[in-house]
C-alpha positions as CSV (number, residue, x, y, z in Angstrom):
1,M,90.3,-12.7,139.0
2,M,90.7,-10.6,136.9
3,P,92.1,-7.2,137.8
4,I,90.6,-3.9,137.9
5,R,92.2,-1.7,136.2
6,L,91.7,2.5,137.1
7,K,90.5,4.5,134.2
8,Q,93.3,7.1,134.7
9,N,91.3,10.4,133.0
10,F,94.4,12.5,132.1
11,K,92.6,16.1,130.6
12,G,95.5,18.2,130.1
13,F,98.9,19.6,128.3
14,T,102.1,18.6,128.8
15,L,105.2,21.1,130.2
16,V,106.8,20.4,126.1
17,E,103.1,21.1,124.5
18,L,102.9,24.5,127.0
19,L,106.7,25.4,125.4
20,V,105.2,24.3,122.0
21,A,102.5,27.3,121.9
22,L,103.7,29.1,124.3
23,M,106.6,30.4,121.3
24,V,104.6,29.3,118.5
25,T,102.4,32.5,120.0
26,S,105.5,34.7,120.4
27,I,106.6,34.1,116.6
28,V,103.0,35.1,115.7
29,L,102.9,38.7,118.3
30,T,106.1,39.4,117.0
31,A,105.3,39.0,114.1
32,V,101.9,41.4,114.6
33,V,104.1,43.9,116.1
34,T,106.7,44.3,113.1
35,L,103.7,44.8,111.3
36,A,101.4,47.5,112.4
37,Y,105.0,48.9,113.3
38,A,106.2,49.2,109.5
39,L,102.6,50.1,108.6
40,G,102.5,52.8,111.2
41,A,105.8,54.7,109.8
42,A,104.7,54.1,106.2
43,N,101.0,55.7,107.4
44,D,103.2,58.7,108.8
45,S,106.3,58.7,105.9
46,S,103.1,59.0,103.6
47,N,101.3,61.8,105.4
48,D,104.7,63.8,106.0
49,T,105.0,63.2,102.0
50,A,100.9,64.5,101.4
51,E,101.9,67.2,103.8
52,K,104.5,69.1,102.0
53,Q,102.9,68.2,98.4
54,A,99.7,69.7,99.8
55,R,102.0,73.2,101.1
56,V,103.8,73.2,97.7
57,R,100.7,73.5,95.8
58,Y,99.4,76.3,97.8
59,A,102.0,77.5,97.5
60,T,103.1,77.2,93.8
61,L,98.7,78.2,93.0
62,R,98.9,81.2,95.5
63,I,102.8,82.8,93.9
64,S,102.0,81.8,90.7
65,E,97.8,84.4,91.1
66,L,100.0,86.9,92.7
67,I,102.9,87.5,90.1
68,R,99.6,87.1,87.4
69,Y,97.9,89.2,88.1
70,C,100.1,91.8,89.8
71,K,101.6,95.1,88.3
72,L,104.9,94.7,88.3
73,I,108.2,92.4,89.9
74,Y,111.0,94.0,91.2
75,D,114.4,91.5,93.2
76,T,115.3,93.5,96.2
77,P,119.1,92.8,97.5
78,D,118.2,90.3,99.5
79,N,117.8,88.1,96.2
80,D,114.2,88.5,97.3
81,I,110.6,89.9,95.3
82,V,108.8,92.8,96.1
83,V,104.9,92.6,93.8
84,W,103.4,95.4,93.7
85,K,99.9,93.9,93.0
86,A,97.1,96.3,92.2
87,D,96.3,100.0,92.6
88,N,93.9,99.9,95.5
89,N,93.6,104.0,96.2
90,G,93.8,104.8,92.3
91,D,96.7,107.7,92.5
92,D,98.9,105.9,90.1
93,I,101.8,105.7,93.0
94,V,103.5,103.0,94.7
95,D,101.9,102.4,98.1
96,A,104.0,100.5,100.7
97,N,100.4,99.5,101.3
98,E,99.8,97.6,97.7
99,L,103.2,95.3,98.0
100,V,104.0,91.8,98.9
101,Y,107.2,90.4,99.6
102,I,108.1,87.6,98.9
103,E,110.7,86.1,101.2
104,T,113.0,83.7,101.6
105,G,115.0,84.2,104.4
106,L,118.7,84.2,105.1
107,S,119.9,80.7,105.1
108,R,117.2,79.7,102.3
109,D,115.0,77.5,103.8
110,Y,111.7,78.9,103.9
111,I,109.5,80.3,101.4
112,Q,107.1,84.0,102.4
113,L,104.4,86.0,101.8
114,R,104.9,89.1,103.3
115,E,102.0,92.2,103.2
116,A,102.3,95.7,104.8
117,S,99.0,95.1,106.7
118,G,99.7,91.7,107.6
119,S,101.7,89.9,109.8
120,P,104.0,87.1,107.6
121,V,102.0,83.8,105.9
122,V,105.4,81.1,106.1
123,L,103.7,79.0,103.0
124,I,107.0,76.2,102.5
125,R,108.8,75.6,105.6
126,Q,111.8,73.5,105.6
127,C,113.1,73.7,101.8
128,S,116.7,74.6,100.7
129,N,118.0,76.0,97.9
130,V,115.0,78.5,96.9
131,Q,116.0,80.8,94.0
132,F,114.2,83.5,91.6
133,R,115.1,83.8,88.3
134,F,113.3,86.0,85.7
135,D,112.5,86.2,82.2
136,E,115.7,89.0,81.8
137,P,117.6,89.8,84.8
138,L,119.0,92.6,83.0
139,L,116.3,94.7,81.7
140,P,114.2,97.3,85.2
141,P,111.9,96.1,86.4
142,P,109.3,97.7,84.8
143,Q,109.9,95.3,81.6
144,R,110.0,91.7,83.4
145,K,107.1,89.7,82.1
146,S,107.7,86.8,84.5
147,V,109.6,85.3,87.0
148,S,111.0,81.1,87.9
149,I,110.5,80.1,91.6
150,S,113.0,76.2,91.9
151,F,113.1,75.8,95.8
152,E,114.0,72.0,97.1
153,I,111.9,69.9,99.5
154,V,113.1,66.9,101.1
155,E,110.8,64.1,101.5
156,N,111.3,60.3,102.4
157,D,114.9,61.3,102.2
158,I,115.2,61.9,99.1
159,V,116.0,65.6,98.0
160,R,113.0,66.3,94.9
161,Q,113.0,69.2,93.2
162,Y,110.7,72.0,92.7
163,Q,110.3,74.6,89.7
164,K,107.3,76.9,89.0
165,S,107.4,79.5,86.7
166,A,104.2,82.6,86.5
167,P,104.1,85.3,83.5
168,L,102.6,88.7,85.1
169,R,99.2,88.4,82.7
170,G,98.4,92.2,83.1
171,W,101.6,92.8,83.0
172,A,101.4,97.1,81.8
173,G,105.1,98.8,82.7
174,N,105.2,100.4,78.6
175,L,103.0,102.6,80.8
176,L,104.9,103.1,83.6
177,S,107.3,106.1,83.6
178,S,111.3,105.2,83.8
179,D,111.7,105.2,87.7
180,G,108.6,102.7,87.7
181,S,106.7,104.8,90.7
182,S,104.0,106.3,88.4
183,I,101.8,105.6,85.6
184,V,102.2,107.7,82.6
185,S,99.1,107.1,80.3
186,D,95.0,106.0,80.7
187,D,95.5,103.7,77.5
188,D,95.2,100.4,78.8
């Protein structure tokens, strides 16, 4: 007689197979999490850089347009700039409400515009080494024709230097009195 064999049907994984599967899964998940973190950090860094560069473009455009179409540029004892934008009321006299101050703060760590009629508008935050240079610094303000603005910003742990030069398009300093307070001629 033949012995009867029982069919044993073992379906499942052994403990070793389960441990190997768990190790492979954990390695794959670790790689995915690391990649996701790296992509998130790179995205945050790109967004920060893009925001700073957009602020720089806006600030330089705004300051350039302000300087380009102004009547005069003055410097202050604090090394800020005062711009006489226009003679709004037609009295040929510089009024406080016609001035715009381009300020940098005591530690020169931001650039802001301040008009007499409103609150200050910060154009660039967290910058350093802000400097204003005039084309002819020894000449009196009515004879100045352009200004150069330079500053530094840290982007991705790298210090980047920016510089913008802005000439006066409608310069009419020759039409002003010697003290720069009124227009002496109507000839444009």
